[in-house]
C-alpha positions as CSV (number, residue, x, y, z in Angstrom):
1,M,94.0,99.6,85.1
2,I,91.9,102.7,85.4
3,T,88.3,101.9,86.3
4,G,85.2,104.0,87.2
5,S,83.4,101.4,89.2
6,A,86.3,100.8,91.7
7,G,86.1,104.5,92.7
8,A,82.6,103.9,94.1
9,G,82.6,104.3,97.8
10,K,85.8,106.3,98.0
11,S,86.3,110.0,98.7
12,V,88.9,112.7,98.8
13,V,88.6,114.9,101.9
14,F,90.0,118.5,102.0
15,V,90.8,120.1,105.3
16,T,92.6,123.4,105.8
17,A,94.7,124.0,108.9
18,A,96.1,127.2,110.5
19,T,99.7,125.8,110.6
20,R,101.8,123.0,109.3
21,E,102.0,121.7,112.8
22,E,98.3,121.5,113.2
23,A,98.0,119.8,109.8
24,E,100.5,117.2,110.9
25,K,98.6,116.7,114.1
26,I,95.3,116.2,112.3
27,A,96.9,113.9,109.7
28,H,98.5,111.7,112.3
29,L,95.2,111.5,114.2
30,L,93.3,110.4,111.1
31,L,95.9,107.9,110.1
32,E,96.4,106.4,113.6
33,Q,92.6,105.9,113.9
34,R,92.7,104.2,110.4
35,K,90.0,106.6,109.1
36,V,92.1,107.6,106.1
37,A,94.7,105.6,104.1
38,C,96.8,108.6,103.0
39,V,97.1,112.3,103.7
40,N,99.0,114.8,101.6
41,I,99.9,118.1,103.2
42,V,100.3,121.1,101.0
43,P,101.9,124.0,102.9
44,G,101.6,127.7,102.0
45,V,98.0,127.7,100.7
46,H,96.8,131.3,100.5
47,S,93.1,131.3,101.4
48,L,90.6,134.1,100.8
49,F,87.2,133.9,102.3
50,W,84.2,135.6,104.0
51,W,84.3,135.4,107.8
52,Q,81.8,137.2,110.1
53,G,80.7,139.6,107.3
54,K,84.2,140.6,106.2
55,L,86.5,139.5,103.5
56,D,89.5,137.8,105.2
57,S,92.6,135.9,104.2
58,A,95.0,133.4,105.8
59,Q,98.1,131.4,105.1
60,E,97.1,127.8,105.7
61,S,98.1,124.2,105.1
62,L,95.8,122.0,103.0
63,L,95.3,118.3,103.9
64,I,94.2,116.0,101.1
65,A,93.0,112.7,102.6
66,K,91.8,109.6,100.8
67,T,89.3,107.4,102.5
68,R,86.1,105.3,102.2
69,T,83.0,107.5,101.8
70,S,81.4,105.6,104.7
71,L,84.1,107.0,107.0
72,V,83.7,110.6,106.1
73,P,81.4,111.4,109.0
74,Q,84.0,110.0,111.4
75,V,86.7,112.0,109.7
76,V,84.6,115.1,110.1
77,D,84.1,114.4,113.8
78,L,87.8,113.8,114.5
79,V,88.8,116.9,112.6
80,R,86.3,119.1,114.5
81,G,87.5,117.7,117.8
82,A,91.2,118.4,117.0
83,H,91.0,121.6,115.0
84,S,91.8,125.1,116.3
85,Y,89.1,126.8,114.1
86,T,85.6,127.4,115.3
87,L,84.4,126.3,111.8
88,P,87.0,124.1,110.2
89,E,86.7,123.3,106.5
90,V,86.2,119.6,106.0
91,I,84.7,118.8,102.6
92,A,84.5,115.5,100.7
93,L,84.4,114.8,97.0
94,P,83.7,111.4,95.5
95,I,86.4,109.6,93.7
96,V,84.7,108.6,90.4
97,A,87.6,106.7,88.8
98,G,91.2,105.8,89.3
99,N,93.9,103.1,89.6
100,Q,91.9,100.1,90.8
101,D,94.9,98.8,92.8
102,Y,95.2,102.1,94.7
103,L,91.5,102.3,95.4
104,E,91.5,98.7,96.8
105,W,94.5,99.7,98.9
106,I,92.3,102.5,100.5
107,D,89.9,99.8,101.6
108,R,92.6,97.6,103.1
109,E,94.2,100.5,105.0
110,T,91.1,102.0,106.6
111,D,88.9,100.6,109.4
112,E,85.2,101.2,109.9
113,G,85.4,99.8,113.4
């Protein structure tokens, strides 16, 4: 069943990493700490961005993590501590609807402690 209310309190967190290895390291850290229920790693993302006043680009890996919204600050802190970038991208978007069983699974597989 797809429901809007079950999405309340859940977020998708996007993180870019310099390499596939760094992405794997960050994903394992987040999962082992039970701060996310699942991480997808998308290799070969071509990023274009402004950095220190100049247009720049990089080949990166994208992490897509699913978690409770209440855990996002802890996810941000863990990523910042493990990331090679001075200013890592860590952004969260709310999940507004989805498979209720999956959204409940996110709660079961994450730990606020």
